Structure formats: C-alpha cells, structure tokens
N, CA, C and O atoms as a GROMACS GRO file, in nm:
protein
  344
    1MET      N    1  30.368  -0.424  21.221
    1MET     CA    2  30.234  -0.410  21.273
    1MET      C    3  30.164  -0.545  21.260
    1MET      O    4  30.160  -0.603  21.152
    2HIS      N    5  30.109  -0.594  21.371
    2HIS     CA    6  30.043  -0.723  21.376
    2HIS      C    7  29.900  -0.709  21.321
    2HIS      O    8  29.833  -0.609  21.348
    3ILE      N    9  29.854  -0.808  21.246
    3ILE     CA   10  29.718  -0.810  21.191
    3ILE      C   11  29.649  -0.936  21.242
    3ILE      O   12  29.707  -1.045  21.240
    4THR      N   13  29.525  -0.920  21.289
    4THR     CA   14  29.447  -1.033  21.340
    4THR      C   15  29.302  -1.019  21.295
    4THR      O   16  29.260  -0.912  21.254
    5ASN      N   17  29.227  -1.129  21.302
    5ASN     CA   18  29.086  -1.120  21.268
    5ASN      C   19  29.002  -1.105  21.395
    5ASN      O   20  29.053  -1.120  21.506
    6ILE      N   21  28.874  -1.076  21.378
    6ILE     CA   22  28.787  -1.048  21.492
    6ILE      C   23  28.777  -1.167  21.587
    6ILE      O   24  28.785  -1.149  21.708
    7SER      N   25  28.761  -1.287  21.536
    7SER     CA   26  28.745  -1.404  21.625
    7SER      C   27  28.872  -1.428  21.706
    7SER      O   28  28.864  -1.462  21.824
    8GLU      N   29  28.988  -1.410  21.646
    8GLU     CA   30  29.114  -1.425  21.720
    8GLU      C   31  29.127  -1.313  21.824
    8GLU      O   32  29.174  -1.338  21.936
    9ALA      N   33  29.086  -1.192  21.789
    9ALA     CA   34  29.093  -1.080  21.883
    9ALA      C   35  29.001  -1.104  22.002
    9ALA      O   36  29.037  -1.074  22.116
   10LYS      N   37  28.881  -1.158  21.977
   10LYS     CA   38  28.789  -1.188  22.088
   10LYS      C   39  28.847  -1.295  22.180
   10LYS      O   40  28.837  -1.284  22.302
   11ALA      N   41  28.907  -1.396  22.122
   11ALA     CA   42  28.960  -1.507  22.201
   11ALA      C   43  29.085  -1.469  22.278
   11ALA      O   44  29.112  -1.525  22.384
   12ASN      N   45  29.163  -1.374  22.226
   12ASN     CA   46  29.292  -1.341  22.285
   12ASN      C   47  29.306  -1.193  22.322
   12ASN      O   48  29.416  -1.138  22.318
   13LEU      N   49  29.196  -1.129  22.357
   13LEU     CA   50  29.199  -0.985  22.382
   13LEU      C   51  29.298  -0.946  22.492
   13LEU      O   52  29.374  -0.851  22.474
   14SER      N   53  29.298  -1.018  22.602
   14SER     CA   54  29.392  -0.985  22.711
   14SER      C   55  29.536  -0.992  22.663
   14SER      O   56  29.617  -0.904  22.694
   15TYR      N   57  29.569  -1.096  22.587
   15TYR     CA   58  29.704  -1.110  22.534
   15TYR      C   59  29.738  -0.997  22.437
   15TYR      O   60  29.848  -0.943  22.442
   16LEU      N   61  29.644  -0.962  22.351
   16LEU     CA   62  29.668  -0.855  22.254
   16LEU      C   63  29.688  -0.721  22.324
   16LEU      O   64  29.775  -0.643  22.284
   17ILE      N   65  29.609  -0.694  22.428
   17ILE     CA   66  29.625  -0.570  22.504
   17ILE      C   67  29.762  -0.565  22.571
   17ILE      O   68  29.830  -0.462  22.567
   18LYS      N   69  29.803  -0.676  22.631
   18LYS     CA   70  29.935  -0.682  22.694
   18LYS      C   71  30.045  -0.658  22.590
   18LYS      O   72  30.141  -0.586  22.617
   19THR      N   73  30.031  -0.719  22.473
   19THR     CA   74  30.130  -0.702  22.365
   19THR      C   75  30.139  -0.556  22.321
   19THR      O   76  30.248  -0.504  22.302
   20VAL      N   77  30.025  -0.492  22.305
   20VAL     CA   78  30.022  -0.352  22.263
   20VAL      C   79  30.088  -0.263  22.368
   20VAL      O   80  30.161  -0.170  22.334
   21GLN      N   81  30.062  -0.291  22.496
   21GLN     CA   82  30.122  -0.212  22.604
   21GLN      C   83  30.273  -0.228  22.607
   21GLN      O   84  30.346  -0.131  22.626
   22GLU      N   85  30.319  -0.350  22.590
   22GLU     CA   86  30.463  -0.377  22.601
   22GLU      C   87  30.542  -0.330  22.479
   22GLU      O   88  30.653  -0.280  22.493
   23THR      N   89  30.485  -0.345  22.361
   23THR     CA   90  30.560  -0.313  22.239
   23THR      C   91  30.529  -0.173  22.184
   23THR      O   92  30.605  -0.120  22.103
   24ASP      N   93  30.420  -0.115  22.229
   24ASP     CA   94  30.374   0.016  22.180
   24ASP      C   95  30.346   0.013  22.030
   24ASP      O   96  30.345   0.117  21.964
   25GLU      N   97  30.324  -0.107  21.976
   25GLU     CA   98  30.290  -0.125  21.835
   25GLU      C   99  30.141  -0.154  21.823
   25GLU      O  100  30.090  -0.241  21.894
   26PRO      N  101  30.069  -0.083  21.736
   26PRO     CA  102  29.926  -0.109  21.720
   26PRO      C  103  29.900  -0.243  21.652
   26PRO      O  104  29.985  -0.296  21.581
   27ILE      N  105  29.780  -0.296  21.674
   27ILE     CA  106  29.737  -0.421  21.612
   27ILE      C  107  29.613  -0.391  21.528
   27ILE      O  108  29.518  -0.330  21.577
   28ILE      N  109  29.615  -0.433  21.404
   28ILE     CA  110  29.501  -0.413  21.315
   28ILE      C  111  29.408  -0.533  21.328
   28ILE      O  112  29.451  -0.648  21.323
   29ILE      N  113  29.280  -0.504  21.345
   29ILE     CA  114  29.178  -0.610  21.354
   29ILE      C  115  29.097  -0.604  21.225
   29ILE      O  116  29.046  -0.498  21.187
   30GLY      N  117  29.085  -0.719  21.160
   30GLY     CA  118  29.017  -0.723  21.031
   30GLY      C  119  28.896  -0.814  21.032
   30GLY      O  120  28.879  -0.898  21.120
   31LYS      N  121  28.812  -0.796  20.931
   31LYS     CA  122  28.693  -0.879  20.912
   31LYS      C  123  28.687  -0.912  20.763
   31LYS      O  124  28.685  -0.822  20.679
   32ALA      N  125  28.683  -1.038  20.733
   32ALA     CA  126  28.680  -1.086  20.594
   32ALA      C  127  28.798  -1.030  20.514
   32ALA      O  128  28.783  -0.995  20.397
   33GLY      N  129  28.913  -1.022  20.578
   33GLY     CA  130  29.033  -0.978  20.511
   33GLY      C  131  29.048  -0.828  20.497
   33GLY      O  132  29.147  -0.781  20.440
   34GLU      N  133  28.953  -0.751  20.547
   34GLU     CA  134  28.958  -0.605  20.539
   34GLU      C  135  28.978  -0.545  20.677
   34GLU      O  136  28.909  -0.586  20.771
   35PRO      N  137  29.069  -0.450  20.694
   35PRO     CA  138  29.089  -0.385  20.824
   35PRO      C  139  28.964  -0.308  20.867
   35PRO      O  140  28.904  -0.236  20.787
   36VAL      N  141  28.926  -0.324  20.996
   36VAL     CA  142  28.809  -0.252  21.047
   36VAL      C  143  28.839  -0.172  21.173
   36VAL      O  144  28.765  -0.080  21.207
   37ALA      N  145  28.948  -0.205  21.244
   37ALA     CA  146  28.979  -0.135  21.369
   37ALA      C  147  29.127  -0.147  21.399
   37ALA      O  148  29.197  -0.233  21.345
   38ILE      N  149  29.173  -0.057  21.486
   38ILE     CA  150  29.312  -0.060  21.532
   38ILE      C  151  29.311  -0.062  21.684
   38ILE      O  152  29.245   0.020  21.747
   39LEU      N  153  29.384  -0.156  21.742
   39LEU     CA  154  29.403  -0.163  21.886
   39LEU      C  155  29.539  -0.101  21.915
   39LEU      O  156  29.642  -0.152  21.871
   40SER      N  157  29.538   0.009  21.989
   40SER     CA  158  29.664   0.077  22.019
   40SER      C  159  29.669   0.115  22.166
   40SER      O  160  29.566   0.122  22.234
   41ALA      N  161  29.789   0.140  22.215
   41ALA     CA  162  29.808   0.175  22.356
   41ALA      C  163  29.758   0.316  22.383
   41ALA      O  164  29.772   0.405  22.299
   42PHE      N  165  29.699   0.335  22.499
   42PHE     CA  166  29.652   0.466  22.542
   42PHE      C  167  29.770   0.543  22.600
   42PHE      O  168  29.845   0.492  22.682
   43LYS      N  169  29.783   0.666  22.556
   43LYS     CA  170  29.892   0.750  22.607
   43LYS      C  171  29.831   0.866  22.686
   43LYS      O  172  29.757   0.948  22.632
   44LYS      N  173  29.862   0.870  22.814
   44LYS     CA  174  29.810   0.974  22.902
   44LYS      C  175  29.880   1.106  22.871
   44LYS      O  176  30.002   1.109  22.856
   45ASN      N  177  29.805   1.213  22.862
   45ASN     CA  178  29.861   1.345  22.837
   45ASN      C  179  29.911   1.402  22.969
   45ASN      O  180  29.832   1.436  23.056
   46LEU      N  181  30.042   1.413  22.983
   46LEU     CA  182  30.102   1.461  23.107
   46LEU      C  183  30.141   1.608  23.101
   46LEU      O  184  30.194   1.662  23.198
   47SER      N  185  30.117   1.673  22.988
   47SER     CA  186  30.152   1.814  22.978
   47SER      C  187  30.054   1.897  23.061
   47SER      O  188  29.936   1.864  23.070
   48PRO      N  189  30.104   2.005  23.120
   48PRO     CA  190  30.015   2.087  23.203
   48PRO      C  191  29.906   2.153  23.118
   48PRO      O  192  29.928   2.191  23.003
   49ARG      N  193  29.791   2.166  23.177
   49ARG     CA  194  29.676   2.225  23.108
   49ARG      C  195  29.699   2.375  23.094
   49ARG      O  196  29.736   2.442  23.191
   50GLN      N  197  29.676   2.427  22.976
   50GLN     CA  198  29.690   2.570  22.954
   50GLN      C  199  29.556   2.637  22.974
   50GLN      O  200  29.455   2.597  22.916
   51LEU      N  201  29.556   2.740  23.057
   51LEU     CA  202  29.433   2.814  23.083
   51LEU      C  203  29.416   2.923  22.978
   51LEU      O  204  29.510   2.956  22.906
   52GLY      N  205  29.298   2.976  22.972
   52GLY     CA  206  29.270   3.080  22.874
   52GLY      C  207  29.188   3.023  22.761
   52GLY      O  208  29.152   2.905  22.761
   53GLY      N  209  29.160   3.106  22.668
   53GLY     CA  210  29.081   3.060  22.554
   53GLY      C  211  29.074   3.169  22.450
   53GLY      O  212  29.154   3.263  22.450
   54SER      N  213  28.978   3.157  22.362
   54SER     CA  214  28.969   3.251  22.251
   54SER      C  215  28.927   3.391  22.296
   54SER      O  216  28.949   3.488  22.222
   55TRP      N  217  28.868   3.405  22.415
   55TRP     CA  218  28.826   3.537  22.464
   55TRP      C  219  28.932   3.602  22.551
   55TRP      O  220  28.915   3.718  22.591
   56GLU      N  221  29.039   3.532  22.582
   56GLU     CA  222  29.142   3.587  22.670
   56GLU      C  223  29.200   3.716  22.611
   56GLU      O  224  29.242   3.720  22.495
   57GLY      N  225  29.200   3.821  22.693
   57GLY     CA  226  29.252   3.950  22.650
   57GLY      C  227  29.153   4.034  22.572
   57GLY      O  228  29.184   4.149  22.540
   58LYS      N  229  29.035   3.981  22.542
   58LYS     CA  230  28.937   4.054  22.462
   58LYS      C  231  28.822   4.107  22.547
   58LYS      O  232  28.745   4.192  22.501
   59VAL      N  233  28.809   4.058  22.669
   59VAL     CA  234  28.697   4.094  22.755
   59VAL      C  235  28.750   4.157  22.882
   59VAL      O  236  28.847   4.108  22.941
   60LYS      N  237  28.687   4.265  22.925
   60LYS     CA  238  28.726   4.329  23.050
   60LYS      C  239  28.601   4.340  23.137
   60LYS      O  240  28.496   4.384  23.092
   61ILE      N  241  28.615   4.300  23.262
   61ILE     CA  242  28.504   4.311  23.355
   61ILE      C  243  28.514   4.446  23.425
   61ILE      O  244  28.618   4.482  23.479
   62SER      N  245  28.406   4.518  23.422
   62SER     CA  246  28.401   4.651  23.480
   62SER      C  247  28.425   4.643  23.631
   62SER      O  248  28.389   4.545  23.696
   63SER      N  249  28.487   4.747  23.686
   63SER     CA  250  28.517   4.748  23.829
   63SER      C  251  28.391   4.754  23.914
   63SER      O  252  28.394   4.714  24.030
   64ASP      N  253  28.279   4.803  23.858
   64ASP     CA  254  28.154   4.810  23.933
   64ASP      C  255  28.061   4.693  23.901
   64ASP      O  256  27.940   4.703  23.922
   65PHE      N  257  28.116   4.583  23.852
   65PHE     CA  258  28.037   4.467  23.811
   65PHE      C  259  27.949   4.414  23.924
   65PHE      O  260  27.832   4.381  23.901
   66ASP      N  261  28.002   4.406  24.045
   66ASP     CA  262  27.928   4.348  24.157
   66ASP      C  263  27.839   4.448  24.231
   66ASP      O  264  27.767   4.409  24.323
   67GLU      N  265  27.843   4.574  24.192
   67GLU     CA  266  27.760   4.674  24.262
   67GLU      C  267  27.614   4.656  24.222
   67GLU      O  268  27.583   4.623  24.107
   68ILE      N  269  27.525   4.678  24.318
   68ILE     CA  270  27.381   4.662  24.295
   68ILE      C  271  27.323   4.791  24.244
   68ILE      O  272  27.345   4.897  24.302
   69ASP      N  273  27.249   4.784  24.135
   69ASP     CA  274  27.181   4.900  24.079
   69ASP      C  275  27.043   4.906  24.143
   69ASP      O  276  26.958   4.820  24.119
   70GLU      N  277  27.020   5.008  24.226
   70GLU     CA  278  26.895   5.019  24.303
   70GLU      C  279  26.773   5.034  24.211
   70GLU      O  280  26.666   4.982  24.242
   71GLU      N  281  26.788   5.104  24.099
   71GLU     CA  282  26.675   5.125  24.008
   71GLU      C  283  26.630   4.992  23.947
   71GLU      O  284  26.510   4.965  23.937
   72ILE      N  285  26.725   4.910  23.908
   72ILE     CA  286  26.691   4.780  23.850
   72ILE      C  287  26.631   4.688  23.957
   72ILE      O  288  26.533   4.618  23.931
   73THR      N  289  26.689   4.690  24.076
   73THR     CA  290  26.636   4.608  24.185
   73THR      C  291  26.493   4.648  24.219
   73THR      O  292  26.407   4.562  24.238
   74ALA      N  293  26.468   4.779  24.227
   74ALA     CA  294  26.333   4.827  24.259
   74ALA      C  295  26.234   4.788  24.150
   74ALA      O  296  26.123   4.744  24.181
   75SER      N  297  26.272   4.803  24.024
   75SER     CA  298  26.178   4.769  23.918
   75SER      C  299  26.152   4.618  23.912
   75SER      O  300  26.044   4.575  23.872
   76PHE      N  301  26.250   4.539  23.951
   76PHE     CA  302  26.232   4.394  23.953
   76PHE      C  303  26.136   4.353  24.064
   76PHE      O  304  26.039   4.280  24.038
   77TYR      N  305  26.161   4.399  24.185
   77TYR     CA  306  26.078   4.356  24.298
   77TYR      C  307  25.943   4.425  24.303
   77TYR      O  308  25.852   4.376  24.370
   78ASN      N  309  25.927   4.537  24.234
   78ASN     CA  310  25.799   4.607  24.234
   78ASN      C  311  25.720   4.582  24.107
   78ASN      O  312  25.624   4.653  24.078
   79SER      N  313  25.757   4.482  24.032
   79SER     CA  314  25.686   4.450  23.908
   79SER      C  315  25.563   4.365  23.940
   79SER      O  316  25.540   4.330  24.056
   80SER      N  317  25.486   4.333  23.839
   80SER     CA  318  25.364   4.255  23.858
   80SER      C  319  25.396   4.111  23.894
   80SER      O  320  25.306   4.038  23.938
   81ILE      N  321  25.519   4.068  23.878
   81ILE     CA  322  25.556   3.933  23.917
   81ILE      C  323  25.551   3.918  24.068
   81ILE      O  324  25.510   3.814  24.120
   82PHE      N  325  25.595   4.024  24.139
   82PHE     CA  326  25.595   4.025  24.284
   82PHE      C  327  25.504   4.138  24.333
   82PHE      O  328  25.552   4.245  24.371
   83PRO      N  329  25.374   4.116  24.333
   83PRO     CA  330  25.283   4.224  24.376
   83PRO      C  331  25.301   4.251  24.526
   83PRO      O  332  25.346   4.165  24.602
   84ASP      N  333  25.263   4.372  24.566
   84ASP     CA  334  25.270   4.409  24.707
   84ASP      C  335  25.186   4.314  24.790
   84ASP      O  336  25.079   4.270  24.747
   85LYS      N  337  25.235   4.284  24.909
   85LYS     CA  338  25.164   4.189  24.995
   85LYS      C  339  25.055   4.259  25.077
   85LYS      O  340  24.982   4.193  25.150
   86SER      N  341  25.044   4.388  25.066
   86SER     CA  342  24.945   4.460  25.147
   86SER      C  343  24.806   4.452  25.088
   86SER      O  344  24.712   4.508  25.145
   0.00000   0.00000   0.00000
C-alpha cells in the first residue's frame, strides 16, 4: 500500500488516480505523518437489483381498492369546504 502526503497528492492527483485504477491498490494520504484519507478505485455494482423490501408478503391490497365509495365522495364534495354554488 502506497503512502503519500497531502501536498504530493495535490501535485500528482492524476497520476495517483491512474495508479489506483491500474493496480487496484489503495493509496493512503497523510498529514503530518498521520493517515487522514484513503484513495481507492471505485467498483461499480453490476449485480442485478433485488426488488421487494421489509413489507413484501406482509401487505395485501384489497380487490376493491380502486372502487369509489359514494358516501365518502358525497361527504367530501358536500362539506363546508366546497359550498353549493347556488
């Protein structure tokens, strides 16, 4: 694992990135002799995305979910929010 300081990393960032890509070895960047960051290659996740989640299999949508309830519709449109236009 290569170790470099911040000023060297700033001056040679393109070279360090190329080195990390080619060798797949991370580079430690230090300040005053202490490690502060790691420069490593990005690895794209190529695995297929899995659908579902923590609610999968626990929730069922009723077969009448999309049906309109006339009583609720009437009380909504006939409320004081929407007074009669007459």
